[in-house]
VEXDREN-2710 file (C-alpha; in Angstrom, 1 decimal):
% VEXDREN-2710
k/r/px/py/pz
1/MET/-34.1/9.7/8.4
2/LEU/-33.0/7.3/11.1
3/ALA/-34.2/7.2/14.7
4/ARG/-31.1/7.4/16.9
5/SER/-32.2/4.4/18.9
6/THR/-31.9/2.3/15.8
7/PHE/-28.2/2.1/16.5
8/LEU/-28.8/0.0/19.5
9/ALA/-28.5/-3.8/18.9
10/LEU/-27.7/-3.4/15.2
11/ALA/-25.5/-6.4/15.2
12/THR/-25.1/-8.0/18.6
13/PRO/-28.0/-10.5/18.4
14/PHE/-26.8/-11.6/14.9
15/LEU/-23.4/-12.4/16.2
16/ALA/-25.0/-14.5/19.0
17/ALA/-27.2/-16.4/16.6
18/SER/-25.6/-19.7/17.6
19/MET/-27.8/-19.6/20.8
20/PHE/-30.9/-20.1/18.8
21/THR/-32.3/-23.3/17.4
22/SER/-35.8/-24.1/16.0
23/ALA/-37.7/-27.1/14.8
24/HIS/-39.4/-25.9/11.6
25/ALA/-42.6/-28.0/11.4
26/GLN/-44.3/-25.3/9.4
27/SER/-43.1/-23.0/6.7
28/LEU/-41.3/-19.8/7.5
29/ASP/-44.1/-17.8/5.9
30/GLN/-46.6/-19.4/8.3
31/GLU/-44.3/-18.8/11.3
32/LEU/-43.9/-15.1/10.4
33/LYS/-47.7/-14.8/9.9
34/ALA/-48.5/-16.5/13.2
35/SER/-46.0/-14.2/15.0
36/PHE/-47.5/-11.1/13.4
37/GLU/-51.0/-12.2/14.4
38/ALA/-49.9/-12.8/17.9
39/GLY/-48.6/-9.2/18.1
40/ASP/-45.0/-10.1/18.2
41/LEU/-44.0/-8.2/15.1
42/PRO/-45.7/-4.9/15.6
43/GLY/-45.8/-2.6/12.5
44/LEU/-44.2/-5.1/10.1
45/HIS/-45.3/-4.4/6.5
46/GLY/-43.2/-7.1/4.8
47/ALA/-40.2/-9.4/5.1
48/ILE/-38.1/-11.4/2.6
49/ILE/-35.5/-14.0/3.6
50/ASP/-33.2/-15.3/1.0
51/PHE/-30.5/-17.9/1.6
52/ARG/-28.1/-19.0/-1.1
53/HIS/-30.3/-17.8/-3.9
54/LYS/-33.3/-19.6/-2.5
55/ARG/-36.3/-17.6/-1.1
56/LEU/-37.2/-19.0/2.3
57/ALA/-39.9/-16.5/3.1
58/GLU/-41.9/-13.6/1.6
59/VAL/-44.8/-12.2/3.6
60/TYR/-46.8/-8.9/3.6
61/PHE/-49.1/-7.4/6.1
62/PRO/-51.6/-4.4/6.1
63/GLY/-50.7/-1.4/8.2
64/GLU/-50.5/2.4/8.5
65/ASP/-47.9/3.8/6.2
66/GLU/-46.3/7.1/5.2
67/ARG/-44.6/8.6/2.1
68/TRP/-41.7/10.6/3.5
69/GLY/-43.7/11.8/6.5
70/ASP/-47.1/12.2/4.7
71/PRO/-49.7/9.8/6.0
72/LEU/-51.0/7.3/3.5
73/GLY/-53.5/5.6/5.8
74/VAL/-53.8/1.8/6.0
75/ARG/-52.2/0.1/3.1
76/ASP/-52.6/-3.5/2.0
77/HIS/-48.9/-4.1/1.3
78/GLY/-47.7/-6.6/-1.3
79/PRO/-44.8/-7.3/-3.6
80/ASP/-45.7/-4.4/-5.9
81/THR/-46.1/-1.8/-3.1
82/LEU/-43.6/1.1/-3.1
83/HIS/-42.3/1.8/0.4
84/ASP/-40.0/4.3/2.0
85/LEU/-36.5/3.0/2.5
86/ARG/-35.7/6.1/4.6
87/SER/-32.0/5.8/5.6
88/VAL/-31.5/2.6/3.8
89/THR/-31.3/5.1/0.9
90/LYS/-27.8/6.1/2.2
91/SER/-26.4/2.7/1.6
92/VAL/-27.7/2.7/-2.0
93/VAL/-26.0/6.0/-2.5
94/GLY/-22.8/4.4/-1.3
95/LEU/-23.1/1.8/-4.0
96/LEU/-23.8/4.5/-6.7
97/TYR/-20.6/6.3/-5.7
98/GLY/-18.6/3.2/-6.3
99/ILE/-20.1/2.8/-9.7
100/ALA/-19.4/6.4/-10.6
101/LEU/-15.9/6.1/-9.3
102/SER/-15.2/3.1/-11.5
103/GLU/-16.4/5.2/-14.4
104/GLY/-13.9/7.9/-13.5
105/LYS/-16.7/10.4/-12.9
106/VAL/-16.2/11.2/-9.2
107/ALA/-13.2/12.0/-7.1
108/SER/-11.2/9.5/-5.1
109/PRO/-12.2/9.1/-1.5
110/ASP/-8.9/10.6/-0.6
111/ALA/-9.6/13.8/-2.5
112/PRO/-10.3/17.1/-0.6
113/LEU/-14.0/17.4/-0.2
114/TYR/-14.4/21.2/-0.4
115/ALA/-12.3/21.3/-3.6
116/GLN/-15.1/19.4/-5.3
117/PHE/-17.4/22.4/-4.5
118/PRO/-15.6/25.4/-6.0
119/GLU/-18.8/27.4/-6.0
120/TYR/-18.4/27.7/-2.3
121/ALA/-14.9/29.2/-2.4
122/ASP/-15.5/31.3/0.7
123/LEU/-16.0/28.1/2.7
124/MET/-13.1/26.3/1.2
125/ASN/-10.8/29.0/2.4
126/GLU/-11.9/28.8/6.0
127/PRO/-9.2/27.2/8.3
128/GLY/-9.5/23.5/8.9
129/ARG/-12.0/22.7/6.1
130/ASN/-9.2/21.8/3.7
131/ARG/-8.5/18.7/5.9
132/ILE/-11.9/17.2/5.2
133/LEU/-11.8/14.5/2.5
134/VAL/-14.4/12.8/0.5
135/ARG/-13.9/9.6/2.6
136/HIS/-14.9/11.6/5.7
137/ALA/-18.3/12.2/4.1
138/LEU/-18.6/8.6/3.1
139/SER/-17.9/7.4/6.6
140/MET/-19.7/10.3/8.5
141/GLN/-16.5/11.5/10.0
142/MET/-16.4/15.1/8.7
143/GLY/-16.1/16.6/12.2
144/LEU/-18.8/19.2/11.5
145/GLU/-21.6/19.9/14.0
146/TRP/-24.7/17.9/13.1
147/ASN/-27.6/16.8/15.3
148/GLU/-30.3/14.3/14.2
149/ASN/-31.1/13.2/17.8
150/LEU/-34.1/15.5/17.8
151/PRO/-37.4/14.3/16.4
152/TYR/-37.7/14.7/12.6
153/SER/-40.8/16.9/13.3
154/ASP/-38.5/19.4/15.0
155/PRO/-37.1/22.1/12.6
156/ARG/-33.9/22.1/14.7
157/ASN/-33.1/18.6/13.6
158/SER/-30.2/19.1/11.2
159/GLU/-31.7/17.0/8.4
160/ILE/-34.9/19.0/8.5
161/ALA/-33.0/22.2/8.7
162/MET/-31.1/21.1/5.6
163/GLU/-34.3/20.4/3.8
164/ASN/-35.6/23.8/4.7
165/ALA/-32.4/25.7/3.8
166/PRO/-32.3/27.9/0.7
167/ASP/-29.2/25.9/-0.4
168/ARG/-28.9/22.5/1.2
169/TYR/-25.3/22.0/0.2
170/ARG/-24.1/25.3/1.6
171/TYR/-26.0/24.5/4.8
172/VAL/-24.0/21.3/5.2
173/LEU/-20.6/22.7/4.2
174/GLU/-20.9/25.8/6.4
175/ARG/-21.6/23.8/9.6
176/PRO/-19.2/24.8/12.4
177/ILE/-16.2/22.6/12.8
178/ARG/-16.6/20.5/15.9
179/GLU/-13.4/18.4/15.7
180/ALA/-10.7/17.3/13.3
181/PRO/-12.0/15.0/10.5
182/GLY/-11.6/11.3/10.8
183/GLY/-12.3/11.2/14.5
184/SER/-15.7/10.3/16.0
185/TRP/-18.6/9.1/14.0
186/ILE/-21.4/11.8/13.7
187/TYR/-24.6/10.5/12.1
188/SER/-25.3/12.9/9.3
189/GLY/-27.8/13.0/6.5
190/GLY/-25.9/16.1/5.3
191/SER/-22.7/14.1/4.5
192/VAL/-24.8/11.8/2.3
193/ALA/-26.4/14.8/0.6
194/LEU/-22.8/15.9/-0.4
195/VAL/-22.0/12.4/-1.7
196/GLY/-25.1/12.5/-3.8
197/LYS/-24.2/15.9/-5.1
198/LEU/-20.8/14.7/-6.1
199/ILE/-22.4/11.9/-8.1
200/GLU/-24.7/14.5/-9.8
201/LYS/-21.8/16.9/-10.6
202/GLY/-19.6/14.1/-11.9
203/THR/-22.1/12.3/-14.0
204/GLY/-24.1/15.3/-15.2
205/MET/-27.3/13.5/-14.2
206/LYS/-29.7/13.8/-11.3
207/LEU/-29.1/11.2/-8.6
208/ASP/-32.4/9.3/-9.4
209/ALA/-31.6/9.3/-13.2
210/TYR/-28.1/8.0/-12.6
211/ALA/-29.4/5.3/-10.3
212/ALA/-31.9/4.2/-12.9
213/LYS/-29.2/4.0/-15.6
214/VAL/-26.5/2.1/-13.7
215/LEU/-28.3/0.2/-11.0
216/PHE/-32.0/-0.1/-11.4
217/GLU/-32.3/-0.8/-15.1
218/PRO/-29.4/-3.4/-15.1
219/LEU/-31.2/-5.2/-12.3
220/GLY/-34.6/-5.1/-14.0
221/ILE/-36.0/-2.7/-11.4
222/ASP/-38.7/-0.6/-13.1
223/SER/-40.8/0.4/-10.1
224/TYR/-39.2/3.0/-7.9
225/GLU/-39.5/6.6/-6.7
226/TRP/-36.9/9.0/-5.4
227/ILE/-38.5/11.8/-3.5
228/SER/-37.0/15.3/-3.9
229/GLY/-37.1/18.2/-1.5
230/LYS/-38.7/21.5/-2.0
231/ASP/-35.6/22.6/-4.0
232/GLY/-36.1/19.7/-6.5
233/GLU/-33.0/17.9/-5.3
234/PRO/-33.4/14.1/-4.8
235/SER/-33.0/13.3/-1.1
236/ALA/-29.8/11.3/-0.9
237/ALA/-30.3/10.7/2.8
238/SER/-33.8/9.2/2.8
239/GLY/-35.8/9.7/-0.3
240/LEU/-35.7/6.4/-2.1
241/ARG/-38.9/4.2/-2.4
242/LEU/-38.7/0.6/-3.7
243/THR/-40.8/-2.5/-3.5
244/LEU/-39.5/-5.1/-1.0
245/PRO/-38.5/-7.7/-3.7
246/GLU/-36.4/-5.0/-5.4
247/LEU/-34.7/-4.1/-2.1
248/ALA/-33.9/-7.8/-1.6
249/LYS/-32.5/-7.9/-5.2
250/ILE/-30.1/-5.1/-4.3
251/GLY/-29.1/-7.1/-1.2
252/GLN/-28.5/-10.2/-3.3
253/LEU/-26.3/-8.1/-5.7
254/VAL/-24.2/-7.1/-2.7
255/ALA/-24.0/-10.7/-1.5
256/ASP/-22.8/-11.8/-4.9
257/GLY/-19.9/-9.3/-5.0
258/GLY/-21.7/-6.8/-7.2
259/LYS/-22.4/-9.2/-10.0
260/PHE/-25.9/-9.8/-11.5
261/GLU/-26.4/-12.4/-14.3
262/GLU/-22.7/-12.5/-15.1
263/LYS/-22.5/-8.8/-15.4
264/GLN/-20.5/-6.7/-12.9
265/ILE/-22.8/-3.9/-11.8
266/ILE/-20.9/-2.7/-8.7
267/PRO/-17.1/-3.2/-8.7
268/ALA/-16.2/-5.9/-6.2
269/GLU/-13.3/-3.8/-5.1
270/TRP/-15.6/-1.0/-4.1
271/LEU/-17.6/-3.4/-1.9
272/ASP/-14.4/-4.5/-0.2
273/VAL/-13.5/-0.8/0.4
274/SER/-17.0/0.0/1.6
275/PHE/-17.1/-2.9/4.1
276/LYS/-13.8/-1.9/5.7
277/PRO/-14.5/-0.5/9.2
278/ARG/-13.6/3.1/9.4
279/ALA/-15.5/4.5/12.4
280/LYS/-16.9/3.1/15.7
281/VAL/-20.7/3.4/16.1
282/ASP/-20.8/1.5/19.4
283/ASP/-19.0/-1.3/21.2
284/ARG/-20.1/-3.9/18.6
285/THR/-20.9/-1.9/15.4
286/ARG/-18.6/-0.2/13.0
287/TYR/-19.2/2.0/10.0
288/GLY/-17.7/1.7/6.5
289/TYR/-18.7/3.8/3.5
290/LEU/-22.4/4.3/4.2
291/TRP/-23.0/0.8/5.6
292/TYR/-23.1/-0.4/9.2
293/LEU/-20.7/-3.3/9.7
294/ALA/-20.4/-6.2/12.1
295/GLY/-18.8/-9.7/12.2
296/GLY/-15.2/-8.9/11.3
297/ASP/-13.3/-9.5/8.1
298/ALA/-13.9/-13.3/8.0
299/ARG/-17.7/-12.9/8.5
300/THR/-18.7/-9.6/7.2
301/ILE/-22.3/-8.5/8.0
302/ALA/-23.4/-5.4/6.1
303/ILE/-26.4/-3.6/7.5
304/ALA/-28.6/-0.8/6.2
305/VAL/-31.3/0.6/8.5
306/GLY/-34.0/3.3/8.2
307/ASN/-36.5/5.1/10.4
308/GLY/-39.6/3.1/11.1
309/GLY/-38.0/-0.4/11.0
310/GLN/-36.6/-0.6/7.5
311/ARG/-33.7/-2.9/7.3
312/LEU/-31.4/-4.8/4.8
313/THR/-28.9/-7.2/6.2
314/VAL/-26.4/-9.0/4.0
315/GLN/-23.9/-11.7/5.0
316/PRO/-22.0/-12.4/1.8
317/GLN/-19.9/-15.3/3.1
318/VAL/-23.0/-17.5/3.8
319/GLY/-25.3/-16.0/1.2
320/LEU/-28.0/-14.6/3.6
321/VAL/-30.1/-11.6/2.6
322/VAL/-32.9/-10.3/4.8
323/ALA/-35.0/-7.3/3.9
324/SER/-37.9/-5.9/5.9
325/PHE/-40.3/-3.0/5.8
326/ALA/-42.2/-1.6/8.8
327/GLY/-44.3/1.4/9.7
328/ARG/-43.1/2.3/13.1
329/TYR/-41.9/5.8/12.0
330/ASN/-40.2/7.9/14.7
331/ASP/-40.8/5.1/17.2
332/PRO/-37.7/4.6/19.4
333/GLY/-38.4/0.8/19.5
334/ALA/-38.9/0.4/15.8
335/TRP/-35.6/-1.5/15.4
336/GLN/-37.0/-4.4/17.4
337/THR/-39.4/-5.6/14.8
338/SER/-36.9/-5.8/11.9
339/LEU/-34.3/-7.3/14.2
340/LYS/-36.8/-10.0/15.4
341/VAL/-37.3/-11.0/11.8
342/LEU/-33.6/-11.5/11.5
343/LEU/-32.9/-13.1/14.8
344/ASP/-35.9/-15.3/15.4
345/PHE/-36.7/-16.4/11.9
346/ALA/-33.9/-15.9/9.3
347/ILE/-30.9/-17.0/11.3
348/PRO/-32.3/-20.2/12.8
349/GLN/-33.6/-21.4/9.4
350/ALA/-30.3/-20.6/7.7
351/LYS/-28.4/-22.4/10.4
352/ARG/-30.7/-25.4/10.1
353/LEU/-30.1/-25.5/6.3
354/MET/-26.4/-25.2/6.8
355/ALA/-26.4/-28.2/9.1
356/GLN/-28.2/-30.4/6.7
END
């Protein structure tokens, strides 16, 4: 679940970071806390800033929270608190697909998508659907009608309609064809549901169980939850809940080329493929395989964002990882809180350290 307005300013301020300087007379933790107390970081639940394997800041704040739309009341957030990732989940699913691909358990991105779902032969035989490939689902360029611009409280929202459908996968696959695949970028939790199902079909494991085996356990992540819909299917689009330190750990794994403690968890080749721009989101932001991208080939910035102000930003070339949680669910301005953590705190401190 991702508020549409989150797309705005995904990367632009980061690219303009050279405009900002700061004299850090106090610790970054203290600066973040002071800013929160001043009301400048509304809804922030926590933030971690890591630079070149050094933790520069880790802060937590109390605030109203939800579990996949269900109110939890005011929570005293901390390093052990599970939190919705919302659409940051999508980027984790992208990593899982790369691992499954390296194991020979899922189809190549260039494989026909509908051929992977022979149980829907009636749909596979409809004109035009044979042109849709797996990579079009990975890059949200399937060309099918899908609308998540409506509030997630509205049953007409395509993701909510998918969750309410008797068969979520048929619901996605039978959407009317809007245009040829590989054209415009159409934000779609449904495309990620299909990617998640391909992982399940290929590995013979539920998505959450496979994630535990190949990603969470190797990283030492033992506290997580993957919420399932009413049909018992783990939500690939938005259902993952992690603690903030564990999300930052995944970000560091990405920054380190998929390697953790000398073990290759995610193939480096898959990260390279995932971070190749394939679709235009806006004038400054591109989309790869379930990651937003900015910065160009020489300075890749990989971004995962979720409804409410959830964000993971990774800049591998300089070793910067910034993770933040917030509780501004369905707030059109939610992106501003997480972006301010990145822009006003993480980047100036990283630049200062680079200059030393």
